[in-house]
OpenMM code with the backbone's topology and positions (N, CA, C; nanometers):
from openmm import Vec3, app, unit

residues = "UNK UNK UNK UNK UNK UNK UNK UNK UNK UNK UNK UNK UNK UNK UNK UNK UNK UNK UNK UNK UNK UNK UNK UNK UNK UNK UNK UNK UNK UNK UNK UNK UNK UNK UNK UNK UNK UNK UNK UNK UNK UNK UNK UNK UNK UNK UNK UNK UNK UNK UNK UNK UNK UNK UNK UNK UNK UNK UNK UNK UNK UNK UNK UNK UNK UNK UNK UNK UNK UNK UNK UNK UNK UNK UNK UNK UNK UNK UNK UNK UNK UNK UNK UNK UNK UNK UNK UNK UNK UNK UNK UNK UNK UNK UNK UNK UNK UNK UNK UNK UNK UNK UNK UNK UNK UNK UNK UNK UNK UNK UNK UNK UNK UNK UNK UNK UNK UNK UNK UNK UNK UNK UNK UNK UNK UNK UNK UNK UNK UNK UNK UNK UNK UNK UNK UNK UNK UNK UNK UNK UNK UNK UNK UNK UNK UNK UNK UNK UNK UNK UNK UNK UNK UNK UNK UNK UNK UNK UNK UNK UNK UNK UNK UNK UNK UNK UNK UNK UNK".split()
positions = [
    Vec3(0.9371, -0.3430, 0.5998),
    Vec3(0.9638, -0.4430, 0.6995),
    Vec3(0.9085, -0.5721, 0.6745),
    Vec3(0.7856, -0.5714, 0.6186),
    Vec3(0.7283, -0.6949, 0.5922),
    Vec3(0.8135, -0.7845, 0.4910),
    Vec3(0.8658, -0.7071, 0.3979),
    Vec3(0.9614, -0.7645, 0.2989),
    Vec3(1.0811, -0.8255, 0.3650),
    Vec3(1.1316, -0.7472, 0.4554),
    Vec3(1.2477, -0.8058, 0.5169),
    Vec3(1.2298, -0.9224, 0.6149),
    Vec3(1.1010, -0.9244, 0.6721),
    Vec3(1.0471, -1.0177, 0.7638),
    Vec3(1.0457, -1.1456, 0.6917),
    Vec3(0.9968, -1.1490, 0.5529),
    Vec3(0.9830, -1.2603, 0.4759),
    Vec3(1.1057, -1.3113, 0.4304),
    Vec3(1.1867, -1.2267, 0.3733),
    Vec3(1.3072, -1.2663, 0.2909),
    Vec3(1.4410, -1.2580, 0.3710),
    Vec3(1.4545, -1.1753, 0.4737),
    Vec3(1.5747, -1.1483, 0.5229),
    Vec3(1.6838, -1.0925, 0.4511),
    Vec3(1.6510, -1.0461, 0.3411),
    Vec3(1.7312, -0.9515, 0.2589),
    Vec3(1.8065, -0.8367, 0.3039),
    Vec3(1.9256, -0.8451, 0.3102),
    Vec3(1.9829, -0.7071, 0.3888),
    Vec3(1.9635, -0.5776, 0.3127),
    Vec3(1.9165, -0.5681, 0.2054),
    Vec3(1.8798, -0.4515, 0.1292),
    Vec3(1.7524, -0.3923, 0.2063),
    Vec3(1.6727, -0.4675, 0.2544),
    Vec3(1.5502, -0.4154, 0.3098),
    Vec3(1.5737, -0.3783, 0.4616),
    Vec3(1.6692, -0.4293, 0.5108),
    Vec3(1.7272, -0.3947, 0.6483),
    Vec3(1.7872, -0.2603, 0.6336),
    Vec3(1.8785, -0.2383, 0.5265),
    Vec3(1.9401, -0.1167, 0.5117),
    Vec3(1.8395, 0.0030, 0.4789),
    Vec3(1.7217, -0.0344, 0.4209),
    Vec3(1.6218, 0.0475, 0.3889),
    Vec3(1.5488, 0.1078, 0.5230),
    Vec3(1.5338, 0.0024, 0.6205),
    Vec3(1.4760, 0.0411, 0.7377),
    Vec3(1.5714, 0.1148, 0.8374),
    Vec3(1.6869, 0.0765, 0.8299),
    Vec3(1.7995, 0.1685, 0.9140),
    Vec3(1.7969, 0.3182, 0.8584),
    Vec3(1.7988, 0.3240, 0.7444),
    Vec3(1.8047, 0.4616, 0.6474),
    Vec3(1.6712, 0.5381, 0.7000),
    Vec3(1.5591, 0.4786, 0.7004),
    Vec3(1.4308, 0.5346, 0.7422),
    Vec3(1.4261, 0.5709, 0.8935),
    Vec3(1.4596, 0.4754, 0.9647),
    Vec3(1.4350, 0.4949, 1.1127),
    Vec3(1.5317, 0.5224, 1.2206),
    Vec3(1.6629, 0.4997, 1.1775),
    Vec3(1.7693, 0.5070, 1.2759),
    Vec3(1.7714, 0.6451, 1.3521),
    Vec3(1.7640, 0.7449, 1.2780),
    Vec3(1.7812, 0.8791, 1.3448),
    Vec3(1.6499, 0.9071, 1.4571),
    Vec3(1.5310, 0.8585, 1.3962),
    Vec3(1.4174, 0.8773, 1.4873),
    Vec3(1.4206, 0.7676, 1.6179),
    Vec3(1.4802, 0.6675, 1.5815),
    Vec3(1.4979, 0.5817, 1.7028),
    Vec3(1.5947, 0.6327, 1.8124),
    Vec3(1.7139, 0.6830, 1.7491),
    Vec3(1.8240, 0.7250, 1.8437),
    Vec3(1.7761, 0.8638, 1.9089),
    Vec3(1.6989, 0.9367, 1.8412),
    Vec3(1.6222, 1.0490, 1.9149),
    Vec3(1.5537, 1.0010, 2.0192),
    Vec3(1.4490, 0.9100, 1.9980),
    Vec3(1.3773, 0.8544, 2.0972),
    Vec3(1.4501, 0.8050, 2.2273),
    Vec3(1.5589, 0.7362, 2.1982),
    Vec3(1.6333, 0.6616, 2.3002),
    Vec3(1.7141, 0.7850, 2.3694),
    Vec3(1.7730, 0.8847, 2.3079),
    Vec3(1.8282, 0.9748, 2.3840),
    Vec3(1.7443, 1.0662, 2.4858),
    Vec3(1.6283, 1.0800, 2.4434),
    Vec3(1.5292, 1.1530, 2.5311),
    Vec3(1.5034, 1.0432, 2.6532),
    Vec3(1.5192, 0.9186, 2.6586),
    Vec3(1.4950, 0.8336, 2.7707),
    Vec3(1.6177, 0.7958, 2.8249),
    Vec3(1.7354, 0.8324, 2.7786),
    Vec3(1.8445, 0.7856, 2.8531),
    Vec3(1.9668, 0.8763, 2.8347),
    Vec3(2.0874, 0.8409, 2.8210),
    Vec3(2.2040, 0.9290, 2.7982),
    Vec3(2.2715, 0.8942, 2.6606),
    Vec3(2.3690, 0.9633, 2.6072),
    Vec3(2.3997, 0.9384, 2.4732),
    Vec3(2.4705, 0.8031, 2.4600),
    Vec3(2.5464, 0.7676, 2.5556),
    Vec3(2.6088, 0.6407, 2.5597),
    Vec3(2.5231, 0.5128, 2.5535),
    Vec3(2.4243, 0.5134, 2.6514),
    Vec3(2.3195, 0.4118, 2.6588),
    Vec3(2.2205, 0.4261, 2.5237),
    Vec3(2.1985, 0.5368, 2.4718),
    Vec3(2.1074, 0.5482, 2.3647),
    Vec3(2.1900, 0.4753, 2.2300),
    Vec3(2.3115, 0.4974, 2.2345),
    Vec3(2.3831, 0.4364, 2.1097),
    Vec3(2.3813, 0.3005, 2.1330),
    Vec3(2.4134, 0.2365, 2.2543),
    Vec3(2.4217, 0.0921, 2.2821),
    Vec3(2.2863, 0.0174, 2.2479),
    Vec3(2.1773, 0.0928, 2.3124),
    Vec3(2.0559, 0.0324, 2.2994),
    Vec3(1.9996, 0.0377, 2.1560),
    Vec3(2.0545, 0.1448, 2.0839),
    Vec3(1.9982, 0.1536, 1.9364),
    Vec3(2.0785, 0.0370, 1.8538),
    Vec3(2.1902, 0.0046, 1.8863),
    Vec3(2.2751, -0.1092, 1.8106),
    Vec3(2.2071, -0.2358, 1.8571),
    Vec3(2.1670, -0.2633, 1.9923),
    Vec3(2.0971, -0.3724, 2.0275),
    Vec3(1.9570, -0.3983, 1.9700),
    Vec3(1.8970, -0.2856, 1.9362),
    Vec3(1.7580, -0.2923, 1.8766),
    Vec3(1.7775, -0.3441, 1.7418),
    Vec3(1.8613, -0.3036, 1.6732),
    Vec3(1.8966, -0.3363, 1.5331),
    Vec3(1.9246, -0.4912, 1.5320),
    Vec3(2.0054, -0.5321, 1.6313),
    Vec3(2.0426, -0.6811, 1.6175),
    Vec3(1.9161, -0.7594, 1.6518),
    Vec3(1.8224, -0.6941, 1.7416),
    Vec3(1.7084, -0.7778, 1.7679),
    Vec3(1.6207, -0.7644, 1.6434),
    Vec3(1.6202, -0.6760, 1.5747),
    Vec3(1.5294, -0.6792, 1.4417),
    Vec3(1.5786, -0.7887, 1.3431),
    Vec3(1.7006, -0.8110, 1.3456),
    Vec3(1.7637, -0.9116, 1.2645),
    Vec3(1.7159, -1.0473, 1.3325),
    Vec3(1.7321, -1.0644, 1.4536),
    Vec3(1.6937, -1.1959, 1.5272),
    Vec3(1.5565, -1.2196, 1.5333),
    Vec3(1.4681, -1.1214, 1.5301),
    Vec3(1.3336, -1.1434, 1.5490),
    Vec3(1.2443, -1.0965, 1.4412),
    Vec3(1.2996, -1.0912, 1.3137),
    Vec3(1.2128, -1.0415, 1.2072),
    Vec3(1.0995, -1.1250, 1.1781),
    Vec3(1.1205, -1.2619, 1.2197),
    Vec3(0.9949, -1.3524, 1.2050),
    Vec3(0.8798, -1.3092, 1.2876),
    Vec3(0.9061, -1.2361, 1.3973),
    Vec3(0.7903, -1.2026, 1.4785),
    Vec3(0.7121, -1.0856, 1.4261),
    Vec3(0.7714, -1.0203, 1.3357),
    Vec3(0.6915, -0.9041, 1.2942),
    Vec3(0.5455, -0.9283, 1.2314),
    Vec3(0.4466, -0.8533, 1.2684),
    Vec3(0.3229, -0.8727, 1.2175),
    Vec3(0.2749, -0.7406, 1.1316),
    Vec3(0.2354, -0.7998, 1.0028),
    Vec3(0.2193, -0.6843, 0.9065),
    Vec3(0.1146, -0.5671, 0.9601),
    Vec3(0.0263, -0.5998, 1.0358),
    Vec3(-0.0894, -0.5115, 1.0915),
    Vec3(-0.0111, -0.4001, 1.1775),
    Vec3(0.0917, -0.4255, 1.2196),
    Vec3(0.1570, -0.3400, 1.3108),
    Vec3(0.2666, -0.2439, 1.2157),
    Vec3(0.2722, -0.1065, 1.2485),
    Vec3(0.3519, -0.0257, 1.1567),
    Vec3(0.5014, -0.0781, 1.1841),
    Vec3(0.5952, -0.0722, 1.1022),
    Vec3(0.7302, -0.0944, 1.1197),
    Vec3(0.7974, -0.0036, 1.2340),
    Vec3(0.7618, 0.1136, 1.2348),
    Vec3(0.8243, 0.2084, 1.3241),
    Vec3(0.7777, 0.1766, 1.4555),
    Vec3(0.6476, 0.1408, 1.4757),
    Vec3(0.6054, 0.1159, 1.6009),
    Vec3(0.6532, -0.0192, 1.6653),
    Vec3(0.6888, -0.1090, 1.5692),
    Vec3(0.7337, -0.2477, 1.6099),
    Vec3(0.8818, -0.2150, 1.6548),
    Vec3(0.9544, -0.1403, 1.5784),
    Vec3(1.0776, -0.1036, 1.6029),
    Vec3(1.1028, -0.0273, 1.7338),
    Vec3(1.0248, 0.0666, 1.7760),
    Vec3(1.0318, 0.1496, 1.8887),
    Vec3(0.9899, 0.0497, 1.9980),
    Vec3(0.8916, -0.0501, 1.9917),
    Vec3(0.8602, -0.1291, 2.0874),
    Vec3(0.9857, -0.2213, 2.1379),
    Vec3(1.0675, -0.2627, 2.0275),
    Vec3(1.1720, -0.3297, 2.0596),
    Vec3(1.2779, -0.2580, 2.1384),
    Vec3(1.2966, -0.1388, 2.1037),
    Vec3(1.3802, -0.0431, 2.1568),
    Vec3(1.3484, -0.0169, 2.2951),
    Vec3(1.2216, -0.0065, 2.3113),
    Vec3(1.1803, 0.0396, 2.4453),
    Vec3(1.1978, -0.0849, 2.5457),
    Vec3(1.1679, -0.2013, 2.5108),
    Vec3(1.1803, -0.3148, 2.5855),
    Vec3(1.3338, -0.3380, 2.6207),
    Vec3(1.4129, -0.3116, 2.5043),
    Vec3(1.5631, -0.3338, 2.5208),
    Vec3(1.6159, -0.2353, 2.6168),
    Vec3(1.5723, -0.1171, 2.6089),
    Vec3(1.6100, -0.0081, 2.7178),
    Vec3(1.5654, -0.0384, 2.8488),
    Vec3(1.4396, -0.0793, 2.8735),
    Vec3(1.4026, -0.1199, 3.0200),
    Vec3(1.4839, -0.2456, 3.0592),
    Vec3(1.5146, -0.3403, 2.9766),
    Vec3(1.5956, -0.4430, 3.0116),
    Vec3(1.7382, -0.4089, 3.0712),
    Vec3(1.7889, -0.3074, 2.9847),
    Vec3(1.9165, -0.2508, 3.0320),
    Vec3(1.9258, -0.1769, 3.1421),
    Vec3(1.8116, -0.0933, 3.1696),
    Vec3(1.7955, -0.0348, 3.2823),
    Vec3(1.7752, -0.1195, 3.4228),
    Vec3(1.7217, -0.2364, 3.3916),
    Vec3(1.6968, -0.3322, 3.4978),
    Vec3(1.8285, -0.4039, 3.5175),
    Vec3(1.8972, -0.4408, 3.4258),
    Vec3(2.0246, -0.4963, 3.4346),
    Vec3(2.1222, -0.4066, 3.5162),
    Vec3(2.1257, -0.2860, 3.4828),
    Vec3(2.1993, -0.1713, 3.5643),
    Vec3(2.1452, -0.1295, 3.6927),
    Vec3(2.0177, -0.1869, 3.7323),
    Vec3(1.9448, -0.1611, 3.8463),
    Vec3(1.9123, 0.0091, 3.8511),
    Vec3(1.9002, 0.0638, 3.7423),
    Vec3(1.8667, 0.2027, 3.7501),
    Vec3(1.7277, 0.2376, 3.7011),
    Vec3(1.6471, 0.1476, 3.6868),
    Vec3(1.5036, 0.1633, 3.6439),
    Vec3(1.4211, 0.1797, 3.7509),
    Vec3(1.3585, 0.3054, 3.7675),
    Vec3(1.2629, 0.3274, 3.8654),
    Vec3(1.1489, 0.4182, 3.7949),
    Vec3(1.0484, 0.3367, 3.7983),
    Vec3(0.9155, 0.4010, 3.7287),
    Vec3(0.8429, 0.4911, 3.8296),
    Vec3(0.8551, 0.6237, 3.8176),
    Vec3(0.7860, 0.7154, 3.9087),
    Vec3(0.6436, 0.7132, 3.8594),
    Vec3(0.5633, 0.7272, 3.9611),
    Vec3(0.4296, 0.7467, 3.9476),
    Vec3(0.3948, 0.8601, 3.8396),
    Vec3(0.3082, 0.8491, 3.7517),
    Vec3(0.2771, 0.9610, 3.6585),
    Vec3(0.2331, 1.0734, 3.7246),
    Vec3(0.1686, 1.0757, 3.8435),
    Vec3(0.1116, 1.1776, 3.9113),
    Vec3(0.2314, 1.2798, 3.9890),
    Vec3(0.3568, 1.2097, 3.9771),
    Vec3(0.4633, 1.2795, 4.0427),
    Vec3(0.4696, 1.4310, 4.0018),
    Vec3(0.4728, 1.5226, 4.0965),
    Vec3(0.4894, 1.6577, 4.0787),
    Vec3(0.6348, 1.7050, 4.1055),
    Vec3(0.7167, 1.7452, 3.9969),
    Vec3(0.8431, 1.7663, 4.0290),
    Vec3(0.8714, 1.9180, 4.0489),
    Vec3(0.9812, 1.9464, 4.1292),
    Vec3(1.0066, 2.0857, 4.1722),
    Vec3(1.0539, 2.1504, 4.0262),
    Vec3(1.0276, 2.2701, 4.0320),
    Vec3(1.0616, 2.3578, 3.9212),
    Vec3(1.2037, 2.3892, 3.9349),
    Vec3(1.2711, 2.3772, 3.8359),
    Vec3(1.4040, 2.4275, 3.8111),
    Vec3(1.4299, 2.5501, 3.7726),
    Vec3(1.5090, 2.6286, 3.8549),
    Vec3(1.5201, 2.7787, 3.8216),
    Vec3(1.6296, 2.7873, 3.7217),
    Vec3(1.6116, 2.8716, 3.6172),
    Vec3(1.7023, 2.9140, 3.5083),
    Vec3(1.7423, 3.0429, 3.4935),
    Vec3(1.8507, 3.0657, 3.4492),
    Vec3(1.9096, 3.2168, 3.4294),
    Vec3(1.8411, 3.2718, 3.3007),
    Vec3(1.7769, 3.2018, 3.2270),
    Vec3(1.7032, 3.2438, 3.0956),
    Vec3(1.5936, 3.3409, 3.1201),
    Vec3(1.6125, 3.4616, 3.0584),
    Vec3(1.4941, 3.5562, 3.0696),
    Vec3(1.4089, 3.5964, 2.9760),
    Vec3(1.4458, 3.5500, 2.8467),
    Vec3(1.3448, 3.5751, 2.7383),
    Vec3(1.2332, 3.4753, 2.7503),
    Vec3(1.1404, 3.5108, 2.6569),
    Vec3(1.0026, 3.4280, 2.6612),
    Vec3(1.0257, 3.3155, 2.5655),
    Vec3(1.1363, 3.3139, 2.4623),
    Vec3(1.1486, 3.1946, 2.3885),
    Vec3(1.2141, 3.0683, 2.4543),
    Vec3(1.1560, 2.9646, 2.4309),
    Vec3(1.2146, 2.8446, 2.4933),
    Vec3(1.3159, 2.7822, 2.4094),
    Vec3(1.4316, 2.7848, 2.4522),
    Vec3(1.5311, 2.7229, 2.3887),
    Vec3(1.5334, 2.5551, 2.3901),
    Vec3(1.6052, 2.4991, 2.3056),
    Vec3(1.6120, 2.3640, 2.2861),
    Vec3(1.6482, 2.3036, 2.4252),
    Vec3(1.7592, 2.3665, 2.4668),
    Vec3(1.8382, 2.3435, 2.5935),
    Vec3(1.7579, 2.3341, 2.7091),
    Vec3(1.6601, 2.4396, 2.7310),
    Vec3(1.5645, 2.4503, 2.8228),
    Vec3(1.4487, 2.3460, 2.8230),
    Vec3(1.3928, 2.3136, 2.7003),
    Vec3(1.2969, 2.2196, 2.6871),
    Vec3(1.3625, 2.0839, 2.7163),
    Vec3(1.4666, 2.0592, 2.6594),
    Vec3(1.5538, 1.9358, 2.6975),
    Vec3(1.5752, 1.9035, 2.8493),
    Vec3(1.6119, 2.0010, 2.9115),
    Vec3(1.6260, 2.0053, 3.0590),
    Vec3(1.4964, 1.9703, 3.1376),
    Vec3(1.3897, 2.0406, 3.0810),
    Vec3(1.2583, 2.0115, 3.1395),
    Vec3(1.2032, 1.8716, 3.1081),
    Vec3(1.2261, 1.8251, 3.0024),
    Vec3(1.2033, 1.6942, 2.9591),
    Vec3(1.2461, 1.5868, 3.0393),
    Vec3(1.3967, 1.6116, 3.0656),
    Vec3(1.4655, 1.5156, 3.1579),
    Vec3(1.4251, 1.5087, 3.3015),
    Vec3(1.3588, 1.6107, 3.3407),
    Vec3(1.2903, 1.6086, 3.4687),
    Vec3(1.1547, 1.5280, 3.4803),
    Vec3(1.1059, 1.5054, 3.3805),
    Vec3(0.9660, 1.4204, 3.3828),
    Vec3(1.0097, 1.2820, 3.4095),
    Vec3(0.8934, 1.2235, 3.4677),
    Vec3(0.9234, 1.0730, 3.4836),
    Vec3(0.9314, 0.9994, 3.3774),
    Vec3(0.9842, 0.8802, 3.3698),
    Vec3(1.0101, 0.7935, 3.2623),
    Vec3(0.8941, 0.7787, 3.1762),
    Vec3(0.7945, 0.7509, 3.2341),
    Vec3(0.6514, 0.7199, 3.1690),
    Vec3(0.5934, 0.8355, 3.1020),
    Vec3(0.6059, 0.9471, 3.1678),
    Vec3(0.5656, 1.0785, 3.0957),
    Vec3(0.6453, 1.1275, 3.0038),
    Vec3(0.7850, 1.1133, 3.0191),
    Vec3(0.8939, 1.1479, 2.9048),
    Vec3(0.8559, 1.0709, 2.7765),
    Vec3(0.8427, 0.9404, 2.8167),
    Vec3(0.8262, 0.8427, 2.7117),
    Vec3(0.6932, 0.8884, 2.6167),
    Vec3(0.5852, 0.9067, 2.6948),
    Vec3(0.4435, 0.9170, 2.6191),
    Vec3(0.4812, 1.0593, 2.5206),
    Vec3(0.5267, 1.1660, 2.5863),
    Vec3(0.5364, 1.2829, 2.5230),
    Vec3(0.6363, 1.2732, 2.3969),
    Vec3(0.7305, 1.2028, 2.4241),
    Vec3(0.8397, 1.1845, 2.3163),
    Vec3(0.7760, 1.1137, 2.1930),
    Vec3(0.7065, 0.9868, 2.2283),
    Vec3(0.6459, 0.9046, 2.1360),
    Vec3(0.5405, 0.9902, 2.0666),
    Vec3(0.4555, 1.0855, 2.1220),
    Vec3(0.3726, 1.1650, 2.0524),
    Vec3(0.4385, 1.2708, 1.9612),
    Vec3(0.5606, 1.3049, 2.0019),
    Vec3(0.6571, 1.4114, 1.9290),
    Vec3(0.6919, 1.3319, 1.8023),
    Vec3(0.7305, 1.2016, 1.8039),
    Vec3(0.7779, 1.1264, 1.6953),
    Vec3(0.6540, 1.0897, 1.5954),
    Vec3(0.5381, 1.1491, 1.6345),
    Vec3(0.4204, 1.1195, 1.5407),
    Vec3(0.3344, 0.9933, 1.5615),
    Vec3(0.3703, 0.9249, 1.6647),
    Vec3(0.2934, 0.8041, 1.6885),
    Vec3(0.1416, 0.8443, 1.7199),
    Vec3(0.0542, 0.7522, 1.6866),
    Vec3(-0.0832, 0.7679, 1.7282),
    Vec3(-0.1018, 0.7169, 1.8678),
    Vec3(-0.2038, 0.7339, 1.9141),
    Vec3(-0.2532, 0.6908, 2.0517),
    Vec3(-0.2385, 0.5351, 2.0383),
    Vec3(-0.2925, 0.4758, 1.9488),
    Vec3(-0.2940, 0.3139, 1.9404),
    Vec3(-0.1430, 0.2644, 1.9271),
    Vec3(-0.0545, 0.3376, 1.8463),
    Vec3(0.0812, 0.2851, 1.8377),
    Vec3(0.1451, 0.3071, 1.9723),
    Vec3(0.1301, 0.4316, 2.0517),
    Vec3(0.1967, 0.4346, 2.1767),
    Vec3(0.1382, 0.3323, 2.2803),
    Vec3(0.0175, 0.2779, 2.2653),
    Vec3(-0.0359, 0.1811, 2.3481),
    Vec3(0.0434, 0.0582, 2.3247),
    Vec3(0.0505, 0.0290, 2.1862),
    Vec3(0.1362, -0.0980, 2.1506),
    Vec3(0.2748, -0.0999, 2.2062),
    Vec3(0.3267, 0.0273, 2.1810),
    Vec3(0.4798, 0.0389, 2.2189),
    Vec3(0.4954, 0.0179, 2.3714),
    Vec3(0.4142, 0.0830, 2.4570),
    Vec3(0.4365, 0.0886, 2.5995),
    Vec3(0.3552, -0.0243, 2.6682),
    Vec3(0.2825, -0.0996, 2.5988),
    Vec3(0.1985, -0.2051, 2.6600),
    Vec3(0.1049, -0.1395, 2.7634),
    Vec3(0.0334, -0.0193, 2.7295),
    Vec3(-0.0438, 0.0553, 2.8160),
    Vec3(-0.1932, 0.0783, 2.7564),
    Vec3(-0.2692, 0.1150, 2.8200),
    Vec3(-0.4081, 0.1187, 2.7733),
    Vec3(-0.4173, 0.2637, 2.7170),
    Vec3(-0.5239, 0.3043, 2.6419),
    Vec3(-0.5323, 0.4465, 2.6033),
    Vec3(-0.5622, 0.5641, 2.7261),
    Vec3(-0.6346, 0.5038, 2.8005),
    Vec3(-0.6556, 0.6078, 2.9199),
    Vec3(-0.5347, 0.6423, 2.9987),
    Vec3(-0.4485, 0.5341, 3.0089),
    Vec3(-0.3238, 0.5596, 3.0896),
    Vec3(-0.2207, 0.6495, 3.0030),
    Vec3(-0.2319, 0.6416, 2.8779),
    Vec3(-0.1334, 0.7085, 2.7772),
    Vec3(-0.1912, 0.8549, 2.7827),
    Vec3(-0.3160, 0.8749, 2.7960),
    Vec3(-0.3829, 1.0010, 2.7820),
    Vec3(-0.3371, 1.0850, 2.9091),
    Vec3(-0.3581, 1.0078, 3.0289),
    Vec3(-0.3163, 1.0597, 3.1448),
    Vec3(-0.1617, 1.1068, 3.1565),
    Vec3(-0.0725, 1.0181, 3.1053),
    Vec3(0.0507, 1.0566, 3.1126),
    Vec3(0.0810, 1.1636, 3.0260),
    Vec3(0.0285, 1.1836, 2.9206),
    Vec3(0.0467, 1.2919, 2.8142),
    Vec3(-0.0044, 1.4174, 2.8968),
    Vec3(-0.1276, 1.4200, 2.9591),
    Vec3(-0.1825, 1.5367, 3.0361),
    Vec3(-0.0665, 1.5752, 3.1242),
    Vec3(-0.0346, 1.4995, 3.2109),
    Vec3(0.0662, 1.5245, 3.3096),
    Vec3(0.1947, 1.5679, 3.2785),
    Vec3(0.2579, 1.5146, 3.1726),
    Vec3(0.3799, 1.5551, 3.1024),
    Vec3(0.3544, 1.6923, 3.0549),
    Vec3(0.2433, 1.7179, 2.9868),
    Vec3(0.2230, 1.8406, 2.9136),
    Vec3(0.2147, 1.9582, 3.0573),
    Vec3(0.1403, 1.9149, 3.1351),
    Vec3(0.1341, 2.0250, 3.2855),
    Vec3(0.2555, 2.0356, 3.3405),
    Vec3(0.3397, 1.9335, 3.3556),
    Vec3(0.4615, 1.9526, 3.4155),
    Vec3(0.5590, 2.0285, 3.3264),
    Vec3(0.5675, 2.0050, 3.1955),
    Vec3(0.6470, 2.0919, 3.1036),
    Vec3(0.6051, 2.2315, 3.1154),
    Vec3(0.4726, 2.2708, 3.1091),
    Vec3(0.4547, 2.4054, 3.1145),
    Vec3(0.4971, 2.4505, 3.2316),
    Vec3(0.4725, 2.3887, 3.3591),
    Vec3(0.5244, 2.4468, 3.4829),
    Vec3(0.6565, 2.4706, 3.4804),
    Vec3(0.7473, 2.3644, 3.4437),
    Vec3(0.8876, 2.3736, 3.4292),
    Vec3(0.9421, 2.4704, 3.3529),
    Vec3(0.8818, 2.4988, 3.2180),
    Vec3(0.9293, 2.5931, 3.1289),
    Vec3(0.8718, 2.7278, 3.1738),
    Vec3(0.7560, 2.7304, 3.2143),
    Vec3(0.7110, 2.8630, 3.2803),
    Vec3(0.7850, 2.9340, 3.3725),
    Vec3(0.8347, 2.8346, 3.4773),
    Vec3(0.9208, 2.8832, 3.5849),
    Vec3(1.0445, 2.9370, 3.5347),
    Vec3(1.1016, 2.8680, 3.4453),
    Vec3(1.2365, 2.9076, 3.3968),
    Vec3(1.2390, 3.0402, 3.3155),
    Vec3(1.1197, 3.0630, 3.2413),
    Vec3(1.0886, 3.1804, 3.1794),
    Vec3(1.0651, 3.3015, 3.2645),
    Vec3(1.0113, 3.2734, 3.3724),
    Vec3(0.9651, 3.3933, 3.4644),
    Vec3(1.0781, 3.4367, 3.5391),
    Vec3(1.1841, 3.3612, 3.5644),
    Vec3(1.2920, 3.4081, 3.6407),
    Vec3(1.3846, 3.5123, 3.5583),
    Vec3(1.3928, 3.6188, 3.6172),
    Vec3(1.4775, 3.7303, 3.5531),
    Vec3(1.6033, 3.7251, 3.5834),
] * unit.nanometer
topology = app.Topology()
chain = topology.addChain("A")
for resn in residues:
    res = topology.addResidue(resn, chain)
    for name in ("N", "CA", "C"):
        topology.addAtom(name, app.Element.getBySymbol(name[0]), res)
């Protein structure tokens, strides 16, 4: 990223896209739907091109990219007037499922993840992407204690949602 920021050489941009495009899309799809994730992904790469001069070397390239993507997604939600930031203490009703085995399928986990508030879903997804607490702070513009709280509630809600779906016979 530092090389691309300095030179603007498209070879470096192609390397960044090869390295991070799948992770970026995965993050966006957990925060939105497939159409919006694709659009925001494309908009994010355009912003990388436009704002490459703003990249600071002390930031990891992936964290900077996800920060751009998050801001772009929130801007898009606001533009569409769909952005509602639920309180991270929100307790969601357990969704009943017909799944009776104790193994949790990807579909069940995805459905449970989609039921979390935006901030909880975002925190847990970024953690799953391998970001450190410091990186998550940077991406979300939140402090460490807030991130820890969001992660704790996200995990608690996921356990409850997935536990309820597995207990249903």
